[in-house]
Structure formats: C-alpha cells, structure tokens
TORLUMRO-355911 format. One record per residue (C-alpha): residue in three letters; x, y, z. Coordinates in steps of 0.02 Angstrom, whole numbers, plus 50000, padded with zeros to 5 digits. Example, Ala and Ser with C-alpha at 12.3 -4.5 7.8 and 13.67 -1.06 7.14 Angstrom:
BEGIN
ALA506154977550390/SER506844994750357/
//
This chain:
BEGIN
UNK535865744053935/UNK536675760653894/UNK536005775153997/UNK535295789253895/UNK535875807053923/UNK534095813353912/UNK533345817654080/UNK531475816954109/UNK530695834254108/UNK529555836854258/UNK527895845254229/UNK528155864054251/UNK527395871854404/UNK526745889654393/UNK527775902554489/UNK527015912254632/UNK526815927954527/UNK525705918354406/UNK524345919154540/UNK524345937954560/UNK523145941454413/UNK521845931554512/UNK522025942854666/UNK520505953454703/UNK520355969654801/UNK518715970854899/UNK518295989354921/UNK517305998455053/UNK515526002354998/UNK515596019655076/UNK517376026055047/UNK518056015254907/UNK519586011155012/UNK520285993755028/UNK519295982655147/UNK520225966555112/UNK520755954054982/UNK519975939754886/UNK520335926754754/UNK519535923854585/UNK518965905654571/UNK518595905754386/UNK517045911354292/UNK516095924454392/UNK516555918154566/UNK517665926554696/UNK518095919454867/UNK518455930655016/UNK518145931655204/UNK516455935255280/UNK517245948255393/UNK517985957155239/UNK516225958555169/UNK515635964955338/UNK516995978255339/UNK516625983155158/UNK514795985955208/UNK515195995255368/UNK514585981055482/UNK515395973655636/UNK516825961855602/UNK515935945955661/UNK514165950855614/UNK513265934255588/UNK511745938655484/UNK511855936955296/UNK512035954255215/UNK510435960655136/UNK511045960854956/UNK511965977354953/UNK513135977354802/UNK515005975854829/UNK516385983454725/UNK517935973254681/UNK519465976454573/UNK520805965654494/UNK522325976254542/UNK523615965854448/UNK522735966454279/UNK523015980754157/UNK521885995754194/UNK521375987654361/UNK519635982554298/UNK518235984254425/UNK516635974254441/UNK515055974454542/UNK514825958754647/UNK513395951254744/UNK513435938854887/UNK513125921054830/UNK513535910854985/UNK513915915355166/UNK514745906855314/UNK514975918555462/UNK516465916755578/UNK516185904355719/UNK517175897855865/UNK518395883955829/UNK517575866855830/UNK515845874355862/UNK514995879455698/UNK513425884755793/UNK514355896155914/UNK514675913355836/UNK516395921155849/UNK516435936955953/UNK517565952255957/UNK519105948156058/UNK519165929756008/UNK520975924755980/UNK520555911655848/UNK519035907455744/UNK518485897055595/UNK517215898155454/UNK517275916355398/UNK517005913155211/UNK516005922255079/UNK515735917654896/UNK515385932354781/UNK514665932454606/UNK515315945454483/UNK514165954554364/UNK515335949354221/UNK516585935554187/UNK518355942854186/UNK518915928354076/UNK520335922054187/UNK520875904154214/UNK520545897854392/UNK522075894554501/UNK522495876654551/UNK522095871054729/UNK522945857754836/UNK522775852455019/UNK523675862055154/UNK524965852255255/UNK526145856455400/UNK527835862355342/UNK527255870455180/UNK528015887355140/UNK526645899255085/UNK526555916855016/UNK525185930055036/UNK524985947454961/UNK524205963555022/UNK522475966754951/UNK523095979554825/UNK524175966054742/UNK525805975954752/UNK527245964554702/UNK528305970354849/UNK526925966654976/UNK527215947854980/UNK527315939955153/UNK528105922755170/UNK527585910855309/UNK527695892655361/UNK526195881655400/UNK526475876855581/UNK524865868755643/UNK523415861555545/UNK521715858255625/UNK520065852555549/UNK519365869755509/UNK520835881555533/UNK522725882355533/UNK524135893555590/UNK525575900655489/UNK527115909155559/UNK528015923055466/UNK529895924255460/UNK530725937655565/UNK531165947755412/UNK530205955155267/UNK528355959055268/UNK527145950055382/UNK525295946155361/UNK524225960055431/UNK522695970755397/UNK522255970655212/UNK522855952855184/UNK521235944955248/UNK520285935155116/UNK521825933255007/UNK522585916854947/UNK524045907255019/UNK525145901254877/UNK526295886154901/UNK527735886254777/UNK528165867754796/UNK526355862554765/UNK526145875154626/UNK524425879154696/UNK523375888754821/UNK523235879254986/UNK522185890955092/UNK521495908255129/UNK522065921355255/UNK520785924155393/UNK521715936355504/UNK523185940955613/UNK523185934555791/UNK523155948555919/UNK524055946256085/UNK522895945056234/UNK523365951956404/UNK524365940956521/UNK525865929656499/UNK525515926056314/UNK526615940656262/UNK526475950056099/UNK528195944956035/UNK527625926856036/UNK526225929555911/UNK526725945255819/UNK526935935755655/UNK525675921755681/UNK524135921855570/UNK522575911155571/UNK522065904055402/UNK520755893055321/UNK521535877455243/UNK520935871055076/UNK520155856155164/UNK518945867955252/UNK518645878955100/UNK518305865254972/UNK516575859855031/UNK516035878055044/UNK516695883554874/UNK516175868054775/UNK514525868454684/UNK513045863954791/UNK513865866254955/UNK513645873555122/UNK513835857155212/UNK515115844055250/UNK516165837055108/UNK515235824555001/UNK516835816954936/UNK517815803255019/UNK519505811755002/UNK519785830555021/UNK521365829454917/UNK520335827454759/UNK520005842854653/UNK518205848854660/UNK517185845954502/UNK517195864154452/UNK519105864054445/UNK519165849854319/UNK519275857454145/UNK517655855854045/UNK518635848153901/UNK519245834354016/UNK517485831254082/UNK516815830053905/UNK518155817453855/UNK517815807454013/UNK515965806753972/UNK516325800253798/UNK517525787553869/UNK516275781254000/UNK514885780653869/UNK515975769553760/UNK516465758353907/UNK514765757053994/UNK513395761553872/UNK511915754453970/UNK511245759454142/UNK511325741154196/UNK513185740054158/UNK513505756454247/UNK512505750854399/UNK513465734354407/UNK515175742554397/UNK514765756654517/UNK514155743954645/UNK515785734354629/UNK516845750054647/UNK515895756254800/UNK516005739154881/UNK517875738054848/UNK518115755254924/UNK517055750855076/UNK515755764255037/UNK513855763355049/UNK512855757854896/UNK512335770754767/UNK510685779954791/UNK510035775254619/UNK509965759054522/UNK510005767954354/UNK511575778654361/UNK511975790654220/UNK513625792954129/UNK513865808754232/UNK513705798354391/UNK515155787354337/UNK516205802554292/UNK515845810054462/UNK516325793654544/UNK518055792354464/UNK518425810854493/UNK517905811654675/UNK518195794554754/UNK519985790154796/UNK520555774754697/UNK518875773054607/UNK519675774554435/UNK520965761154480/UNK519615749054542/UNK518525752254389/UNK519975749254269/UNK520305732554356/UNK518575725554316/UNK518205732654144/UNK518215719354007/UNK519875715553917/UNK519145719553746/UNK518955737853799/UNK520775739553845/UNK521145754953740/UNK519675764753809/UNK520095759353987/UNK521865766253970/UNK521135782453901/UNK520035783654057/UNK521565781854170/UNK522535794754069/UNK521115807354083/UNK521015804754271/UNK522885807454284/UNK522695823354184/UNK521365829054308/UNK522625825854451/UNK521545812354529/UNK522685803654655/UNK522815785054687/UNK523445773854546/UNK523275757954652/UNK521725748254700/UNK521515745454887/UNK521985727154862/UNK523585731754767/UNK524065743954904/UNK523765731255043/UNK524735718054946/UNK526235729554923/UNK526275734455106/UNK526245715955151/UNK527715712455035/UNK528705727055108/UNK528355721855288/UNK529935714755363/UNK531135723855246/UNK532475734555331/UNK531895751455392/UNK532255764855265/UNK532555752955118/UNK531095759555016/UNK531625777555044/UNK533435773555001/UNK532895764754842/UNK531685778654794/UNK532955792454826/UNK534235784354713/UNK532955779054582/UNK532115796154575/UNK533595807254610/UNK533345816954447/UNK531515821154476/UNK530615834454577/UNK529795821554691/UNK530885825054843/UNK530665843854827/UNK528775841954826/UNK528545828154954/UNK527725831955121/UNK528655821955256/UNK527735810055371/UNK527195817255538/UNK528425815255683/UNK528185800055794/UNK527395788455666/UNK527835770055666/UNK528985762355536/UNK527505754055449/UNK526545770555444/UNK528075779255373/UNK528205766255234/UNK526355768155192/UNK526525787155190/UNK527955785855066/UNK527035772954958/UNK525515784454944/UNK526625799254900/UNK527545789154767/UNK525965782554685/UNK525345800254660/UNK526935805554568/UNK526825800554385/UNK528605801654323/UNK530265792954329/UNK532105795554292/UNK532425779954192/UNK533815777454067/UNK532765773353914/UNK532615786453778/UNK530725784853760/UNK529125794353790/UNK528435779653890/UNK528515781554077/UNK528455770154225/UNK527555776854380/UNK528775782154514/UNK528105769354637/UNK528415754754519/UNK530175761154483/UNK530545762054670/UNK529825744754704/UNK530895737354564/UNK532425744754651/UNK531905737154818/UNK531625720354734/UNK533375720654659/UNK534195719954832/UNK532985707454911/UNK533235688654929/UNK532655678354780/UNK530915673754847/UNK530495691554901/UNK531205698354739/UNK530045687154639/UNK528515692554740/UNK528885711054716/UNK529235708954531/UNK527605699554506/UNK526725713854594/UNK527505727254481/UNK527135716954325/UNK525305715154373/UNK525075733654411/UNK526055738854257/UNK524955728054147/UNK523365735754218/UNK524065753354194/UNK524635749854016/UNK526505751554051/UNK527415742853909/UNK528375727453962/UNK529985733153877/UNK529995749553974/UNK529715740654139/UNK531135728754098/UNK532235743854064/UNK531875750554238/UNK532245733154305/UNK533945733654220/UNK534265750754300/UNK533785743354468/UNK534995728954446/UNK536395741254404/UNK535955751054560/UNK535955735254666/UNK537705730654605/UNK538335748254641/UNK537515747754812/UNK538365731254856/UNK540015738754802/UNK539685754754901/UNK539225745655059/UNK540715734055044/UNK542525739355070/UNK542875756754998/UNK543815759454837/UNK545705762054831/UNK546235780054846/UNK547875789254820/UNK547965806054909/UNK549255818354844/UNK549675833754948/UNK550475847254841/UNK551485861054922/UNK552045874954804/UNK553945877554816/UNK554655895354814/UNK555855890954674/UNK554465883354568/UNK553635866554555/UNK552805856954697/UNK553385846454843/UNK552365830454859/UNK551725819755000/UNK550745804254952/UNK549615792655053/UNK548895776454986/UNK547305768355050/UNK547035750854977/UNK545185751755019/UNK545165737055138/UNK545095744855311/UNK544565763055292/UNK545785775755363/UNK546595762055467/UNK547335755055306/UNK548005771855246/UNK549885774255250/UNK551095787255189/UNK552135781155042/UNK553075796754986/UNK553655812655074/UNK554995823254994/UNK555705840754997/UNK556295842154817/UNK555025850954705/UNK554385842054551/UNK553695848254385/UNK551915843554335/UNK552585829754222/UNK553665823154365/UNK552165823154483/UNK551115813654355/UNK552505800854333/UNK552695798954522/UNK550825795854541/UNK550845782654405/UNK552355773854480/UNK551585773054653/UNK549965765954586/UNK550865752854482/UNK551815747054636/UNK550355747554757/UNK548945740254653/UNK548815722254600/UNK547625717654459/UNK547175702154559/UNK546445712954696/UNK544905715754589/UNK544545733054661/UNK544625742654497/UNK545545758754460/UNK545815770254609/UNK545235787754644/UNK546625800854645/UNK546335815354764/UNK547435830854754/UNK547455841154913/UNK547745859254862/UNK547915876454939/UNK546395888054913/UNK547325898354782/UNK547795882554686/UNK546065875054664/UNK546105878854477/UNK547785870254456/UNK547535858654304/UNK548105842854394/UNK546865832254296/UNK547765837454136/UNK549525833354193/UNK550345821254072/UNK551755809354116/UNK551985803153938/UNK553435806453822/UNK552935821553716/UNK553985814753572/UNK553065798053575/UNK551435805453515/UNK550365795953642/UNK549765805753795/UNK549575798553969/UNK548425810854056/UNK547995808054239/UNK546205814554226/UNK545835803554076/UNK546565787454143/UNK545985789954322/UNK544575798354416/UNK545465813954477/UNK544655825054608/UNK545285839154720/UNK545015844554900/UNK545545858955010/UNK545765853555193/UNK546255871255242/UNK544515877855201/UNK543645862755279/UNK544505862055447/UNK545085879855484/UNK543775880955623/UNK542735868455719/UNK541155876355646/UNK541745873155468/UNK542215855255508/UNK540515851855586/UNK539615859355435/UNK540645848455318/UNK540295832955421/UNK538425836555428/UNK538265839555241/UNK539275823855206/UNK538095813355311/UNK536665818355195/UNK537625814655035/UNK537095807954912/UNK535275809154968/UNK535365827755003/UNK534865841354882/UNK535715849254732/UNK535925867854699/UNK536645878754561/UNK537615894854582/UNK537145904354424/UNK537425921354344/UNK536155929254462/UNK537295925554609/UNK538615938954630/UNK538915940954816/UNK539455928754951/UNK537825932455042/UNK536835926454890/UNK537685909354897/UNK537555908655087/UNK535675911155074/UNK535535898154936/UNK536455884955036/UNK535495887755196/UNK533765886955119/UNK534055868255123/UNK535395862755244/UNK535415845255168/UNK536145851655003/UNK537705841554968/UNK538035845054782/UNK538305861854699/UNK538805867354524/UNK539615884554510/UNK539165893154346/UNK539195911454396/UNK540115925354305/UNK541995921854294/UNK542475936854399/UNK541455930154546/UNK541865911654532/UNK543395909954644/UNK542555919454784/UNK540885910254773/UNK541635892854757/UNK542585896454917/UNK540935900555003/UNK540275883354951/UNK541795874755027/UNK541785884555190/UNK539925880755210/UNK540315862155206/UNK539715856855032/UNK540635840255000/UNK540385839854810/UNK540695855754709/UNK540895856454520/UNK541465871054413/UNK542285874654245/UNK544095880054252/UNK543945887654078/UNK542305897054110/UNK541715891253939/UNK540055898353873/UNK539155881553886/UNK539755877854062/UNK538065878854149/UNK537215865654041/UNK538725854154039/UNK539015855254227/UNK537185852054265/UNK537165837254147/UNK538715829754227/UNK537985832154400/UNK536245825054367/UNK536365812354227/UNK536685797354336/UNK536985791654513/UNK537775804954625/UNK539135792754677/UNK539625789654496/UNK540015808054464/UNK541935806154466/UNK541795793154328/UNK540635804254223/UNK541885818454241/UNK543305806754188/UNK542335801554032/UNK542005819853991/UNK543865823654003/UNK544235809353885/UNK542905815353762/UNK543545833353760/UNK545415829753760/UNK546265840253628/UNK544835852553600/UNK545265871153598/UNK545245878553772/UNK543925891553730/UNK542695877953675/UNK542965864453805/UNK542255863753980/UNK543655858754098/UNK542745852354253/UNK543555854154424/UNK542755842054546/UNK542905844154732/UNK542475826954800/UNK542715827754986/UNK541665815355084/UNK541995817655271/UNK541735799055300/UNK543535796955240/UNK544455810255337/UNK546035818455269/UNK547655809555316/UNK548775817155447/UNK550425823555374/UNK551625812055467/UNK553075802055399/UNK553075783255396/UNK554255771855301/UNK553565764555141/UNK553175746055147/UNK554225743154993/UNK556065747154978/UNK556285751354796/UNK556505769954769/UNK555215779554671/UNK555975788854524/
//
C-alpha cells in the first residue's frame, strides 16, 4: 500500500470575526445610548439579557415583571450603514438566584442565573444564524463590546461550568469584559460556534474576597442553559435527551425537507413509524411515545433530537432500503447530530477495550489522526476520572469526529473512531485483534463504509504497529559528528557511534582529530566509519547521521556533501544515502532553563502539536508567543521572510522545540513543501521523508529546489560528552 501525498481537508471553521455581523446593539429607549449587546439568532429573533432590556427601558437592573410592551431599538453595528430595527419582547426570563428559579436576584447579588430575553424584530435582516455548541471548561472564548468595534474583543477562559451559569476569567492583558458586553455572545474559535452569552461582570464584595481576585471574572450563561429558552416552544426544561444536539430551528430548512422525504420513503405508513419509534425509544431507555400514529415530522424530530436515535433506527431498517438508510445517516451528519454508534455498539466496544493498557487508545488515535484537527478541537476529560471513564470520554469524542487521515486517494472516509480502533487492534493479541476487527467491520457495514477503504485503514494500522514495535524496541544506530570550524579552513571532526543496542550506554567515541578536513574528506570519513561499524547481519537498517553544529553553521550544507570521485560521474551524497539531521547543543544547553524546556518538549514528541512560522512572523516575540500558546508543540516549520529566518529559527531552538524544519535556499515554494514534509506521514518518519525529498530534487537548480534543513534533537538521547576513548578497532581511518 503506497501512501498518498494527499492529506484530508478538515471542514473549515468560521473565524471569530465571521460572527460580528450577528452582533446587536440594544439602545436606551430614552437617550439612544448603548444599553448592552445581543445576538441575532436568525430570522427576526434576537437574544439578549433581561437586565439589558431593563436598562434600555429605564427599569431597575433585576426588575422581575415582564415589560409592558414598550418598543425597543436595536442596531446591527457591524453591517454597512448600521441598520436599525424596532424590536418587541417575545419571551422573558428574569434574573434569579443560582439554583433557585423562583427566587429573584436582587441588587448586590454576586452571581445570578436566568437573565434572558428573546426579542422579535419588525423585519428580517436576512442574516444566517450563527452555529451553537455546548460550553465546556477550558474553552477559550471571545466577547465584543456592544458597539461591535473590532478592537473591543475580550478573550477569556471558561473556568467553572454549573447547571445554569458559568464563570470565565480574562487574561491579565488586553480588554476585559465589562459594562456594555452584557447580552453579547461568547465565541469559541476551536468549536467554530457560539457557546454562551455574557451576563455580567462580577463585582468584589467587601471583606477578604479582594477586588484583584475577581477583577476579570465574568458570569455567563452557557449554551446548555440558553437552548431550552431560545428553542421554539420553550420556557421550560429541555425536552431533548442531550443538550449537545442543535435545536430544531438551527437545522437548515433544506436539510429538514430532505429528511422528511427520506423518512417518508423509508416509513410510509403510521404503523411502520410507530413500530420503529417504539424500538428506538426502548433501545435508548426512554419512555414510550405519546401517540400511536406518529407523523413523518415526529420521526425527523426523533433523529434530530435524541442522541443515537439515527444510529438505532438505521440498525433496524430493512436491508432493501439500504440506499435511503445511508442517505438518512448522511443528512443527520450534515445536521451535526452526534453519536454514530448504537448504545449496544458503544457498550460492546468499551467491553473489548477493557483490560487494554492505559493510554493505548489515545496513543493509537494520536498517531492515526495526527493530520486532522481532532486534537485541536477535543475537550479533555475532567481531572480525577477513572481510566475506564477516560476511555469512554475519548470514544465518544472520536465517534463525533467524521474524518480520517488515511493513505488512500479517495473521497470515501472512515470515521475517526473506526480508524483508531483498527490501530488498537493491530497491536493486540490475535484473539483480541479478531474481536475488535469484527466490531469495526460490523459498524462499517451499517454506516456504509466501503470494505476496500476499511481494509486500507487496516493496512495503515499494520504499518503503524510494525513501526511502533520497532520504536519501542532498541533504538536505531546513530553516528554523531561534531564539526569544529578550523581557523585555516575546513573542519575538525569528532565522531561518536551508537549501535542502537543499549542507548547512550552503548555510545563510544570512534574518531577525534585536530587536522581539519574538507567537506569531501568529512563525507568520506563518515562513510568509512559506518562501513566499519555496521554489519548487514545486524538487521538494524541504515543509521541516522547527526551533525552537531555551531549556531552560525546551521545552514552548512552537510546533507549535500559528496564523497564520490567527481571524475567518475556517480555522486555519493550523504543526505541522499542516509537520513542526515543537524543539532545545536550550544543553544539547547547554554542554561538550565533552556535544557528543561528542551526536555519537556521532547517528552511530548511526537504527540505534541505542530506550528508554522510564516511570513507574518517578523520578530522574536511573535515566535515566542506562537510557541507558548501551546507548550506541547514539538514540531515547527520556519517559512518566514529570508531576512528573519536565522533569528527566528534560533528562537525555536532556544525555546526547546526538538524538531525544526526550514529551507536553506528560501525557495518560493518552501512553505507548502515544508508543511507537506512535516505532515504527510508519521512524525517519527520525518527524517526518511526528508531523505527521499533530497533524492528527488538532486541536481535541480538551486533557485527552484527546496533544500530542507532538519533539526532532529530528541532529548531522550542526550548529546555525547566530548571525551576521548580509544576506538575498538585498530585500523586507521583514512
């Protein structure tokens, strides 16, 4: 199976600024000044806070009575000409004390809940509604001041999530949520959706709870508390089993229409619909339906609002309606309905995974899905959960991510969960492997995944399992070459050889000399040492060659050094015949802080993140910020402007990044090529991909070819100490 160079393209997520046209300014009835913010929900509906409406009408902040119908004035400040509309109150939920809906909030309360108002505009502004997703601890969210000014954004982190309220904490820089932000949306970039609404800023009470502790803490309404209020028909508790499902009004009418046609074709009679609904509700452990003659709309509502209902229904529909059943599942996926497994499939998988080593599923999933956005979007399990709960949390997250990073060049996809389970199966004993593969085959058949595509992912999993066994066995051979530039020209060489049998304990110095050598002499010396030290019978493959360089020599073209006879017409290039990488111990170990950063980033490799230094990065502070947004980043490509490259690549090394890739030639296509090399395969196979690239581009004009320089500096194999020890063989090296 030959891996394809085509990477799966994740579904694009709208940027934060895409939300701003939906921001609404709620204006004071008397003065026309800003009273607060709101959010357009689509059609003629706007969501804001009850206390914003109170302020706009000149009432007390926590006034409980429903306003008497006085018109409100709202504007869309981020649309051209700032169009204004008259709005009337459609639904009202006054602020109440936390956990006590019948107990009104009062002035001076530190926290509160409720505080929602749904407005109806006199006209439809014709905007698309924003997407909504559940709020979760750890999400980074952004709010804007009510006038929608681009510079007014305030970034915060969801810190605590309760049933009817949550708290977010602003960073100690930039703008913070304050007056005028109330009623506005909280946008989560990683979710690509709104996750809540700003209620207000916490005010410090007297006493030991000092102001500096809460100065940037805001109280917010999470989506889970907003959804039952904003959905049609609703001033009560949620009617749906799972608050993560989108409310009916947020499912596009075109999707609803297609679902109705699909259900009508699958279940044309009320008796069939009643029979299948009863089965689904029973399988989900829910009470029986209220009617014995359900409509097509009832079935549509069921699959859109009951977690796993579509999966259960697809499992019992007749085989002769296969095509329509798969269309039903595809439409539900398009509507972002989570849960591709039936409850029985989920329980069966968890049973199969029980007893496997802790962390195996995550390890398999990280390597199988390394080229997707899954790990950027995933919400981690809560602290303190058991191993079994952690596995279930990951399984549920994986089943709701429809995408893979397989090697086949095809439009067909395998759900991420099935891909990960295939990888787990590949490293299990034979009996467990067979059980897991039977499970994936059964689910794949129900979901309509073609057998050939699943077998392709299985082949990828087997390749991964072989590489994993190799990785967890003795390490590969490595030749380390320390180059010291001589004043008279050329380089003095010190060489260490590690046969890969006992880690650093097996490393020994084989050459140390004072006479400088030319590049061709160095290449010949390296080849001679490897020929003497390596035996084909050892079965360890070709070694890695690591050149240790000074900071100013990192662009030295050591991978292009040729030990062949130029008159013979056949080159012998080190970087084509071997995996050649470089390192710079001086930048790694100059201070204890740098060493610790390097060791920490190396621990996370290859599971840590990937980042790109691009043309927008010009200053060292830009790269510093990039690398510390995620302190698990272990791989970086440097594709900035040539005049900044040397300085910015040094920042990457001093901040402990173990794997850094850049183009020595600064060719125009370097960004795409470097990213492709970094991401099109397993992180640990990067040196081999770079070697193949060097072979493919050998002989091309310098201005056209990307000449990759790969820093490959895993702290698990520490640099050798520069001491002299006699070689184990006596023959001199020429």
